[in-house]
DSSP file (Angstrom, degrees, kcal/mol; ACC not computed):
  #  RESIDUE AA STRUCTURE BP1 BP2  ACC     N-H-->O    O-->H-N    N-H-->O    O-->H-N    TCO  KAPPA ALPHA  PHI   PSI    X-CA   Y-CA   Z-CA
    1    1 A X              0   0    0      0, 0.0     2,-0.2     0, 0.0    40,-0.2   0.000 360.0 360.0 360.0 136.0  114.7  136.7  108.7
    2    2 A X     >  -     0   0    0      1,-0.1     4,-2.1    40,-0.1     3,-0.3  -0.565 360.0-116.5 -89.6 154.4  117.7  134.8  107.4
    3    3 A X  H  > S+     0   0    0      1,-0.2     4,-2.8     2,-0.2    57,-0.3   0.851 114.0  56.3 -59.5 -36.4  117.4  131.6  105.4
    4    4 A X  H  > S+     0   0    0      1,-0.2     4,-1.1     2,-0.2    -1,-0.2   0.901 108.1  47.9 -63.9 -39.9  119.3  129.6  108.1
    5    5 A X  H  4 S+     0   0    0     -3,-0.3     4,-0.5     2,-0.2     3,-0.4   0.928 113.4  47.2 -65.5 -44.9  116.8  130.7  110.7
    6    6 A X  H >< S+     0   0    0     -4,-2.1     3,-1.7     1,-0.2    -2,-0.2   0.938 110.0  52.8 -60.4 -47.2  113.8  129.8  108.6
    7    7 A X  H 3< S+     0   0    0     -4,-2.8    -1,-0.2     1,-0.3    -2,-0.2   0.725 106.8  53.4 -64.9 -20.7  115.3  126.4  107.6
    8    8 A X  T 3< S+     0   0    0     -4,-1.1    -1,-0.3    -3,-0.4    -2,-0.2   0.528  87.2 105.5 -90.4  -5.7  115.8  125.6  111.3
    9    9 A X  S <  S-     0   0    0     -3,-1.7     2,-0.0    -4,-0.5    -3,-0.0  -0.331  82.5 -98.2 -70.2 154.3  112.1  126.3  112.3
   10   10 A X    >>  -     0   0    0      1,-0.1     4,-1.8     4,-0.0     3,-0.7  -0.379  38.0-108.8 -65.6 154.6  109.7  123.4  113.0
   11   11 A X  H 3> S+     0   0    0      1,-0.2     4,-2.5     2,-0.2     5,-0.2   0.847 116.3  58.8 -56.4 -38.0  107.5  122.5  110.0
   12   12 A X  H 3> S+     0   0    0      1,-0.2     4,-1.6     2,-0.2    -1,-0.2   0.888 107.5  46.2 -62.8 -38.4  104.4  124.0  111.6
   13   13 A X  H <> S+     0   0    0     -3,-0.7     4,-2.0     2,-0.2    -1,-0.2   0.860 110.1  54.1 -72.0 -36.0  105.9  127.4  111.9
   14   14 A X  H  X S+     0   0    0     -4,-1.8     4,-2.4     1,-0.2    -2,-0.2   0.921 108.0  50.4 -60.8 -44.2  107.2  127.2  108.3
   15   15 A X  H  X S+     0   0    0     -4,-2.5     4,-1.8     1,-0.2    -2,-0.2   0.887 108.7  51.8 -62.1 -40.0  103.7  126.5  107.1
   16   16 A X  H  X S+     0   0    0     -4,-1.6     4,-0.7     1,-0.2    -1,-0.2   0.888 111.7  46.6 -64.0 -40.0  102.3  129.5  109.0
   17   17 A X  H >< S+     0   0    0     -4,-2.0     3,-0.7     1,-0.2     4,-0.5   0.888 109.9  52.9 -70.0 -39.3  104.9  131.8  107.4
   18   18 A X  H >< S+     0   0    0     -4,-2.4     3,-1.1     1,-0.2    -1,-0.2   0.847  99.8  63.2 -64.0 -34.1  104.2  130.4  103.9
   19   19 A X  H 3< S+     0   0    0     -4,-1.8    -1,-0.2     1,-0.3    -2,-0.2   0.838 107.7  42.9 -60.0 -32.3  100.5  131.1  104.4
   20   20 A X  T << S+     0   0    0     -4,-0.7    -1,-0.3    -3,-0.7    -2,-0.2   0.492  98.7  99.7 -90.0  -5.6  101.4  134.8  104.7
   21   21 A X  S <  S-     0   0    0     -3,-1.1     2,-0.5    -4,-0.5    18,-0.2  -0.372  77.9-110.6 -84.6 160.9  103.9  134.8  101.8
   22   22 A X  E     -A   38   0A   0     16,-2.5    16,-2.8    -2,-0.1     2,-0.5  -0.785  28.2-130.4 -89.5 127.2  103.3  135.9   98.2
   23   23 A X  E     +A   37   0A   0     -2,-0.5    14,-0.3    14,-0.2     3,-0.1  -0.690  30.3 173.3 -82.0 124.6  103.3  133.0   95.6
   24   24 A X  E     -     0   0A   0     12,-3.1     2,-0.3    -2,-0.5    13,-0.2   0.819  56.3  -6.9 -99.6 -38.9  105.6  133.9   92.8
   25   25 A X  E     -A   36   0A   0     11,-1.5    11,-2.8     2,-0.0     2,-0.3  -0.992  46.4-158.1-158.8 157.0  105.8  130.8   90.6
   26   26 A X  E     +A   35   0A   0     -2,-0.3     2,-0.3     9,-0.2     9,-0.2  -0.971  17.7 173.5-144.5 128.8  104.8  127.1   90.3
   27   27 A X  E     -A   34   0A   0      7,-3.1     7,-3.2    -2,-0.3     2,-0.3  -0.891  10.1-164.7-130.5 159.1  106.4  124.5   88.1
   28   28 A X  E     -A   33   0A   0     -2,-0.3     5,-0.2     5,-0.2    -2,-0.0  -0.991  16.9-171.6-146.3 140.0  106.1  120.8   87.6
   29   29 A X        -     0   0    0      3,-1.9     4,-0.1    -2,-0.3    -1,-0.1   0.220  61.5 -99.1-110.1  12.9  108.3  118.1   86.0
   30   30 A X  S    S+     0   0    0      2,-0.4    20,-0.2     1,-0.1     3,-0.1   0.038 120.5  51.9  94.4 -26.8  105.7  115.3   86.3
   31   31 A X  S    S+     0   0    0      1,-0.3    19,-0.4    18,-0.1     2,-0.4   0.661 115.6  27.2-110.7 -27.3  107.4  113.9   89.4
   32   32 A X        -     0   0    0     17,-0.2    -3,-1.9    18,-0.1     2,-0.5  -0.998  63.6-143.0-141.0 140.1  107.6  116.9   91.6
   33   33 A X  E     -AB  28  48A   0     15,-3.2    15,-2.2    -2,-0.4     2,-0.5  -0.920  19.3-160.8-101.5 127.1  105.7  120.2   91.9
   34   34 A X  E     -AB  27  47A   0     -7,-3.2    -7,-3.1    -2,-0.5     2,-0.4  -0.935   8.9-176.6-110.4 126.4  107.9  123.2   92.7
   35   35 A X  E     -AB  26  46A   0     11,-2.1    11,-2.7    -2,-0.5     2,-0.5  -0.985   9.9-155.5-124.6 136.5  106.3  126.3   94.2
   36   36 A X  E     -AB  25  45A   0    -11,-2.8   -12,-3.1    -2,-0.4   -11,-1.5  -0.948  13.2-178.4-115.6 128.4  108.2  129.5   95.0
   37   37 A X  E     -AB  23  44A   0      7,-2.6     7,-2.8    -2,-0.5     2,-0.5  -0.863  17.2-142.2-121.7 155.9  107.1  132.1   97.6
   38   38 A X  E     +AB  22  43A   0    -16,-2.8   -16,-2.5    -2,-0.3     2,-0.4  -0.985  18.5 174.0-122.7 127.4  108.5  135.4   98.7
   39   39 A X  E >   - B   0  42A   0      3,-2.5     3,-2.2    -2,-0.5     2,-0.4  -0.904  67.0 -55.8-132.0 100.3  108.4  136.5  102.3
   40   40 A X  T 3  S-     0   0    0     -2,-0.4     0, 0.0     1,-0.3     0, 0.0  -0.522 122.2 -18.4  65.0-122.8  110.2  139.8  102.9
   41   41 A X  T 3  S+     0   0    0     -2,-0.4    22,-0.5   -40,-0.2     2,-0.3   0.353 121.5  95.2 -96.2   4.7  113.7  139.2  101.6
   42   42 A X  E <   -BC  39  62A   0     -3,-2.2    -3,-2.5    20,-0.1     2,-0.5  -0.738  59.0-153.7 -99.2 146.1  113.4  135.4  101.6
   43   43 A X  E     -BC  38  61A   0     18,-2.9    18,-3.1    -2,-0.3     2,-0.5  -0.981  15.4-158.7-113.6 128.2  112.4  133.1   98.8
   44   44 A X  E     -BC  37  60A   0     -7,-2.8    -7,-2.6    -2,-0.5     2,-0.5  -0.932   3.4-159.4-116.4 123.7  110.9  129.9   99.9
   45   45 A X  E     -BC  36  59A   0     14,-3.3    14,-2.6    -2,-0.5     2,-0.5  -0.871   4.4-167.8-102.5 130.1  110.7  126.7   97.7
   46   46 A X  E     -BC  35  58A   0    -11,-2.7   -11,-2.1    -2,-0.5     2,-0.5  -0.977   3.0-165.8-116.6 121.0  108.2  124.1   98.5
   47   47 A X  E     +BC  34  57A   0     10,-2.8     9,-2.8    -2,-0.5    10,-1.9  -0.910  20.5 155.1-105.5 132.0  108.6  120.7   96.7
   48   48 A X  E     -BC  33  55A   0    -15,-2.2   -15,-3.2    -2,-0.5     7,-0.2  -0.911  48.8 -77.3-145.1 171.8  105.7  118.3   96.8
   49   49 A X    >   -     0   0    0      5,-2.7     3,-2.4    -2,-0.3   -17,-0.2  -0.385  51.2-107.9 -68.5 154.9  104.2  115.4   94.9
   50   50 A X  T 3  S+     0   0    0    -19,-0.4    -1,-0.1     1,-0.3   -18,-0.1   0.817 122.6  46.3 -57.4 -31.3  102.3  116.5   91.7
   51   51 A X  T 3  S-     0   0    0      3,-0.1    -1,-0.3   -18,-0.0    -2,-0.1   0.339 111.8-122.8 -93.4   8.7   99.0  115.7   93.3
   52   52 A X  S <  S+     0   0    0     -3,-2.4    -2,-0.1     2,-0.2     3,-0.1   0.710  71.7 132.0  60.1  26.1  100.0  117.5   96.5
   53   53 A X  S    S+     0   0    0      1,-0.2     2,-0.3     0, 0.0    -1,-0.1   0.887  74.1  14.7 -73.6 -38.1   99.4  114.4   98.6
   54   54 A X  S    S-     0   0    0      0, 0.0    -5,-2.7     0, 0.0     2,-0.4  -0.985  73.9-125.8-139.4 151.5  102.8  114.7  100.4
   55   55 A X  E     -C   48   0A   0     -2,-0.3    -7,-0.3    -7,-0.2     3,-0.1  -0.776  13.8-169.7 -94.5 133.2  105.4  117.4  100.8
   56   56 A X  E     -     0   0A   0     -9,-2.8     2,-0.3    -2,-0.4    -8,-0.2   0.871  63.4 -26.1 -89.7 -43.5  109.0  116.6   99.9
   57   57 A X  E     -C   47   0A   0    -10,-1.9   -10,-2.8     2,-0.0     2,-0.4  -0.988  39.5-146.6-166.6 158.7  110.8  119.6  101.3
   58   58 A X  E     +C   46   0A   0     -2,-0.3     2,-0.4   -12,-0.2   -12,-0.2  -0.994  29.3 171.5-129.6 124.0  110.6  123.3  102.3
   59   59 A X  E     -C   45   0A   0    -14,-2.6   -14,-3.3    -2,-0.4     2,-0.3  -0.998  19.9-147.1-139.0 138.2  113.7  125.3  101.8
   60   60 A X  E     -C   44   0A   0     -2,-0.4     2,-0.3   -57,-0.3   -16,-0.2  -0.813  17.2-177.4-106.0 146.1  114.4  129.1  102.1
   61   61 A X  E     -C   43   0A   0    -18,-3.1   -18,-2.9    -2,-0.3     2,-0.2  -0.969  23.9-128.5-136.9 151.9  116.9  131.0  100.0
   62   62 A X  E >   -C   42   0A   0     -2,-0.3     3,-2.0   -20,-0.2     4,-0.5  -0.609  44.4 -98.1 -89.4 164.7  118.2  134.5   99.8
   63   63 A X  G >  S+     0   0    0    -22,-0.5     3,-1.0     1,-0.3    -1,-0.1   0.848 123.4  55.1 -53.8 -40.0  118.2  136.2   96.4
   64   64 A X  G 3  S+     0   0    0      1,-0.2    -1,-0.3     0, 0.0    -3,-0.0   0.685 113.4  42.2 -67.4 -18.3  121.9  135.4   95.7
   65   65 A X  G <  S+     0   0    0     -3,-2.0    -1,-0.2     2,-0.0    -2,-0.2   0.313  80.3 134.1-111.7   7.1  121.3  131.7   96.4
   66   66 A X    <   -     0   0    0     -3,-1.0     5,-0.1    -4,-0.5   -22,-0.0  -0.290  64.7-100.9 -65.3 141.7  118.0  131.1   94.6
   67   67 A X    >   -     0   0    0      1,-0.1     3,-1.7     3,-0.1     4,-0.2  -0.303  28.0-121.6 -61.6 145.0  117.8  128.0   92.3
   68   68 A X  G >  S+     0   0    0      1,-0.3     3,-1.8     2,-0.2     4,-0.4   0.729 103.9  74.7 -62.7 -24.5  118.3  128.7   88.6
   69   69 A X  G 3  S+     0   0    0      1,-0.3    -1,-0.3     2,-0.1     4,-0.2   0.726 101.0  44.9 -64.2 -17.2  114.9  127.2   87.6
   70   70 A X  G <> S+     0   0    0     -3,-1.7     4,-2.4     1,-0.1    -1,-0.3   0.382  82.2 102.7-101.7   2.7  113.3  130.3   89.1
   71   71 A X  H <> S+     0   0    0     -3,-1.8     4,-2.6     1,-0.2     5,-0.2   0.886  80.7  48.5 -59.1 -43.1  115.7  132.9   87.5
   72   72 A X  H  > S+     0   0    0     -4,-0.4     4,-2.1     1,-0.2    -1,-0.2   0.893 112.3  50.1 -66.6 -36.3  113.3  134.0   84.7
   73   73 A X  H  > S+     0   0    0      2,-0.2     4,-2.4    -4,-0.2    -1,-0.2   0.927 112.6  46.5 -63.6 -45.0  110.5  134.5   87.2
   74   74 A X  H  X S+     0   0    0     -4,-2.4     4,-2.9     2,-0.2     5,-0.3   0.898 110.8  51.7 -66.2 -42.2  112.6  136.5   89.6
   75   75 A X  H  X S+     0   0    0     -4,-2.6     4,-2.0    -5,-0.2    -1,-0.2   0.918 112.1  46.8 -61.6 -43.6  114.0  138.7   86.8
   76   76 A X  H  X S+     0   0    0     -4,-2.1     4,-1.2    -5,-0.2    -2,-0.2   0.914 114.3  47.3 -63.5 -43.5  110.4  139.4   85.6
   77   77 A X  H  X S+     0   0    0     -4,-2.4     4,-0.6     1,-0.2     3,-0.2   0.911 113.5  46.6 -67.3 -42.3  109.2  140.2   89.1
   78   78 A X  H >< S+     0   0    0     -4,-2.9     3,-0.7     1,-0.2    -1,-0.2   0.857 110.1  54.4 -69.4 -33.1  112.2  142.4   90.0
   79   79 A X  H 3< S+     0   0    0     -4,-2.0    -1,-0.2    -5,-0.3    -2,-0.2   0.788 105.8  53.0 -67.9 -27.4  111.8  144.3   86.7
   80   80 A X  H 3<        0   0    0     -4,-1.2    -1,-0.2    -3,-0.2    -2,-0.2   0.600 360.0 360.0 -83.0 -12.1  108.1  145.0   87.5
   81   81 A X    <<        0   0    0     -3,-0.7    -1,-0.2    -4,-0.6    -2,-0.1   0.472 360.0 360.0 -79.6 360.0  109.0  146.5   90.9
């Protein structure tokens, strides 16, 4: 699945796919909680409030487009494979 296709899915379908994905990392800056999941060749970022009361966004990326805040996590994971 390509990131464009995932990003165009309805939220309910995104949630179902994330449920089956592997959680790689979770970060927080006090204002936002960032969680990174891996589903096949896609990396999915979920941004939510720190207390997880509301979701801010769900976005999918391919490896070449992944946000830099996850780079150390990805390097460690790929090195372990």
